C-alpha positions in Angstrom: 83.0 132.7 55.1 81.7 130.4 52.4 83.9 130.3 49.4 82.9 131.1 45.9 83.5 127.6 44.8 81.1 126.2 47.3 78.5 128.7 46.2 79.2 127.8 42.5 78.8 124.1 43.2 75.6 124.5 45.2 73.6 126.4 42.7 70.5 124.3 42.0 70.3 125.4 38.4 72.7 125.0 35.3 75.2 127.9 35.2 78.1 128.6 32.8 81.0 131.0 32.7 81.7 132.1 29.1 85.1 133.6 28.3 85.6 136.7 25.8 86.1 134.2 22.9 82.6 132.6 23.7 84.1 129.5 25.0 82.9 127.7 28.2 85.4 128.6 31.0 83.5 126.7 33.7 80.2 124.8 34.4 78.7 123.9 37.7 77.5 120.3 38.5 74.0 121.2 37.6 75.2 122.4 34.2 77.0 119.1 33.8 73.7 117.3 34.4 71.8 119.6 32.1 74.3 118.9 29.3 74.7 115.3 30.2 78.5 115.8 29.8 81.3 116.3 32.2 83.1 119.6 33.0 86.2 118.3 31.4 84.6 117.5 28.2 83.0 121.0 27.6 85.4 123.5 29.1 87.3 125.2 26.3 84.7 124.4 23.6 82.5 127.0 21.9 79.4 127.6 24.0 77.0 127.6 21.1 78.3 124.2 20.0 77.5 122.8 23.3 74.2 124.6 24.1 71.6 124.9 21.5 69.1 127.8 21.9 66.1 128.0 19.6 66.4 131.8 19.3 68.7 134.3 17.5 70.7 135.0 20.6 74.2 135.6 19.5 73.7 139.2 18.4 71.9 140.2 21.7 74.6 138.3 23.6 77.4 140.2 22.0 75.6 143.6 22.6 75.1 142.7 26.3 78.8 142.0 26.5 79.8 145.3 24.8 77.5 147.4 26.8 78.1 145.5 30.1 74.3 144.9 30.7 72.3 141.8 31.6 70.2 139.9 29.1 67.0 138.1 29.9 65.4 135.5 27.6 62.2 133.8 28.5 60.4 130.8 27.2 63.0 129.5 24.8 63.9 125.9 24.0 67.3 125.0 25.2 69.1 121.6 24.6 72.3 120.0 23.6 73.6 117.2 21.5 73.1 114.7 24.3 69.4 115.5 25.4 66.1 116.8 24.1 65.4 120.6 24.5 63.6 121.9 27.5 61.6 125.3 27.7 63.8 127.5 29.8 64.5 131.1 30.9 68.0 132.4 30.3 69.7 135.0 32.7 73.0 136.4 31.3 75.2 139.1 32.9 78.8 140.3 32.9 81.1 138.7 35.3 82.4 141.2 37.7 86.2 141.5 37.7 86.6 139.6 34.5 86.3 141.9 31.4 84.5 140.2 28.5 83.5 137.1 30.5 79.8 136.4 31.0 77.8 134.2 33.4 74.8 132.3 32.0 72.0 130.7 34.2 69.6 128.4 32.6 66.3 127.8 34.4 64.2 124.9 32.9 60.5 125.8 33.1 59.0 122.7 31.7 57.9 121.3 35.0 56.2 124.6 36.1 54.3 124.9 32.9 52.8 121.4 33.3 52.4 121.1 37.1 49.2 122.9 37.2 47.7 120.2 35.0 49.1 117.3 36.9 46.4 116.6 39.5 43.7 117.0 36.9 45.2 114.6 34.5 45.7 112.0 37.2 42.1 112.3 38.4 40.8 111.9 34.9 43.0 109.0 34.3 41.6 107.2 37.2 38.1 107.8 36.1 39.0 106.6 32.6 40.5 103.4 33.8 37.4 102.8 35.8 35.3 102.9 32.6 37.2 99.9 31.4 36.0 97.8 34.3 33.1 96.4 32.3 35.5 94.7 29.9 37.8 93.1 32.4 35.7 90.1 33.1 35.4 89.1 29.5 39.0 89.5 28.8 40.1 87.5 31.8 38.2 84.3 30.6 40.1 83.9 27.2 43.3 84.7 29.0 42.8 81.8 31.4 42.4 79.6 28.3 45.5 81.0 26.6 47.5 80.4 29.8 46.2 76.7 30.1 47.0 76.0 26.5 50.5 77.4 26.8 51.1 75.2 29.8 49.9 72.1 28.0 52.1 73.0 25.0 55.2 73.4 27.2 54.8 69.7 28.3 55.4 68.4 24.7 58.0 70.8 23.2 61.8 71.0 23.2 63.8 73.2 25.5 64.5 75.8 22.7 60.8 76.6 22.6 60.1 76.8 26.2 61.0 80.4 26.4 58.1 81.3 24.2 55.6 79.3 26.2 57.0 80.7 29.4 56.6 84.3 28.0 53.0 83.5 27.1 52.2 82.3 30.6 54.1 85.1 32.3 52.6 87.9 30.2 49.1 86.4 30.5 49.4 86.3 34.2 50.7 89.9 34.2 47.7 91.0 32.1 45.3 89.1 34.5 46.9 91.1 37.4 46.5 94.4 35.6 42.7 93.5 34.9 42.1 92.7 38.5 43.5 96.2 39.2 41.1 97.8 36.7 38.3 96.1 38.3 38.9 98.2 41.4 36.9 100.8 39.5 39.3 103.4 38.3 41.9 102.9 41.0 45.2 101.1 40.4 46.8 99.7 43.6 49.5 101.8 44.9 53.0 100.8 43.6 54.9 98.3 45.7 58.1 100.2 46.1 61.4 98.3 46.0 64.8 99.0 44.5 64.6 98.4 40.8 67.3 97.8 38.2 65.7 99.8 35.4 67.9 98.1 32.8 66.3 94.8 33.8 62.9 96.3 33.2 63.9 97.8 29.9 65.4 94.4 28.8 62.2 92.5 29.7 60.2 95.0 27.7 62.5 94.8 24.8 62.4 91.0 24.6 58.6 91.0 24.9 58.3 93.6 22.2 60.5 91.8 19.7 58.5 88.6 20.1 55.3 90.4 19.6 54.2 93.7 18.4 57.6 95.1 17.8 58.9 92.1 15.7 59.6 94.5 12.7 61.4 97.0 14.9 65.0 97.5 15.6 65.5 98.3 19.4 68.9 99.7 20.2 70.2 99.6 23.9 72.1 102.8 24.8 72.4 102.4 28.6 74.6 104.1 31.2 76.0 101.0 33.0 76.7 103.1 36.2 73.1 104.0 36.7 71.9 103.4 40.3 68.8 101.5 41.4 65.5 103.2 40.8 62.7 103.2 43.4 59.4 101.8 42.2 57.2 98.9 41.3 58.9 96.8 38.6 55.6 95.4 37.1 54.1 98.9 36.9 57.3 100.3 35.3 57.3 97.4 32.9 53.7 98.2 31.9 54.8 101.8 31.3 57.7 100.9 29.0 55.7 98.3 27.1 52.9 100.8 26.4 55.4 103.3 25.0 57.3 100.6 22.9 53.9 99.5 21.5 52.9 103.1 20.5 56.3 103.5 18.8 55.9 100.2 16.9 52.4 100.9 15.8 53.3 104.4 14.6 56.1 103.0 12.5 53.7 100.8 10.6 54.5 97.5 8.7 57.8 98.8 7.3 59.2 98.9 10.9 61.7 101.4 12.3 64.2 102.0 15.0 63.7 102.6 18.8 66.4 103.7 21.1 66.4 102.9 24.7 68.6 105.6 26.4 69.3 106.0 30.1 71.5 108.5 31.9 71.8 110.2 35.2 70.9 114.0 35.6 72.0 115.6 38.9 70.1 118.7 38.4 66.5 117.4 37.8 64.2 118.1 40.6 60.4 118.1 40.8 59.0 121.0 42.8 55.3 121.2 43.9 53.2 124.3 44.3 53.6 124.1 48.1 57.3 124.4 47.8 58.1 120.9 48.6 60.0 118.7 46.1 62.5 115.8 45.5 65.2 114.9 43.1 64.5 112.7 39.9 67.9 112.0 38.6 67.3 108.8 36.7 66.4 109.4 33.1 64.9 106.9 30.7 64.2 107.9 27.1 62.3 105.9 24.5 63.3 107.4 21.2 61.7 106.4 17.8 62.2 107.6 14.3 58.5 107.4 13.3 56.3 110.2 11.8 55.8 111.9 15.2 52.8 112.8 17.2 50.0 114.8 15.5 50.6 118.3 16.0 47.0 119.0 17.2 47.3 116.7 20.2 50.9 117.0 21.2 50.2 119.1 24.3 47.3 116.8 25.3 48.6 113.3 24.7 48.5 112.3 28.4 44.8 113.3 28.8 42.2 110.5 28.7 40.5 109.9 25.4 43.2 111.8 23.5 44.6 109.5 20.7 46.4 109.9 17.4 45.4 106.4 16.4 42.3 105.8 14.1 40.7 103.3 16.5 42.6 104.3 19.7 40.8 104.8 23.0 43.2 107.3 24.4 43.6 105.4 27.6 47.2 104.1 27.2 49.2 107.2 27.8 46.6 108.4 30.5 47.5 105.3 32.4 51.2 105.7 31.8 50.9 109.2 33.2 49.1 108.0 36.3 51.7 105.2 37.1 54.5 107.7 36.7 52.7 110.1 38.9 52.1 107.6 41.5 55.9 106.9 41.4 56.4 110.6 42.3 58.1 110.7 38.8 57.7 112.8 35.8 57.1 112.0 32.0 57.5 114.4 29.1 57.2 114.1 25.3 59.0 115.9 22.5 58.1 115.1 19.0 58.9 116.3 15.4 58.6 114.1 12.3 61.4 111.5 12.5 62.1 111.9 16.2 59.8 111.4 19.1 61.2 111.2 22.7 59.3 110.1 25.7 61.4 110.7 28.8 60.8 109.3 32.2 62.3 110.8 35.3 62.4 108.6 38.3 63.6 108.7 42.0 66.8 106.9 43.0 66.3 104.1 45.6 66.9 105.6 49.1 70.0 104.5 50.8 68.1 102.4 53.5 66.4 100.4 50.8 69.4 99.4 48.7 70.5 95.8 49.1 74.2 96.9 49.5 73.4 99.9 51.7 75.8 101.8 49.5 
């Protein structure tokens, strides 16, 4: 017979045992991933200090315990001090054989609520990118001149300035490559999948931002050094991060602001499709800024083409970001209030056979 401990550890959703004093008595591995904290660090602590529920829940919880009845709460934001809130359903019930103790299961619903829009957004993004084809040729010509000028400059400057000219040449070539993809009439080439150290991608984006559009920003690195390799196209992932950094920098204005690059591993995060198939997306990258936030009237539509909060924006940037992440079989979300905007990328881990060390 399968033991209770095996069943507990195998639950695919976050689950918590709460003792009669409203302290966490146990948490499964999915719950650790949801809180982004270890079992040892949360057991024994008051549950409502570890789990933030955007609803007046404590009175109903106390009543359910006293009456020995289950409690169901749908469509409520649930988060913690280590992660942005997700819309979830809560299922709470008395724990049989343990008077006063309760079990609480948290079922994130964010993916389900947005999945029906995924294919529509992806298709619209492809069409929107295709509309930019007419501009590609005119942009590529001056880029060739910029690249040539930078190469000539590099022949007559000191070693300390070579980094700048090398950056100009590298970024110009990357942009030319993107424009060549745009010229395929609305269809980016498929990602060239390989194991990717996502911190290398973030570092390239950070250095490029600080030398250009993000010169007035403070960019903080908050990385999980144990994060395994992602599986994706490093150039396309760099494009995603640069776009998000650029948006955050422009939103801050000339006075500047702070951007935090945060990475962590979440065991329980899975993408499920309408046909029942799915896969794990444990690698989490958050780009967090302290700007004014997304305009309230477009927050739910920011990944749609032609939706922009900028006065002269085209609304293509985030549509392209959404398409690239979708092509990586990943997921992107945004949470925004004034003073805190979080874009969260969820990516696949490199499969064992593709990792250099075959770990």
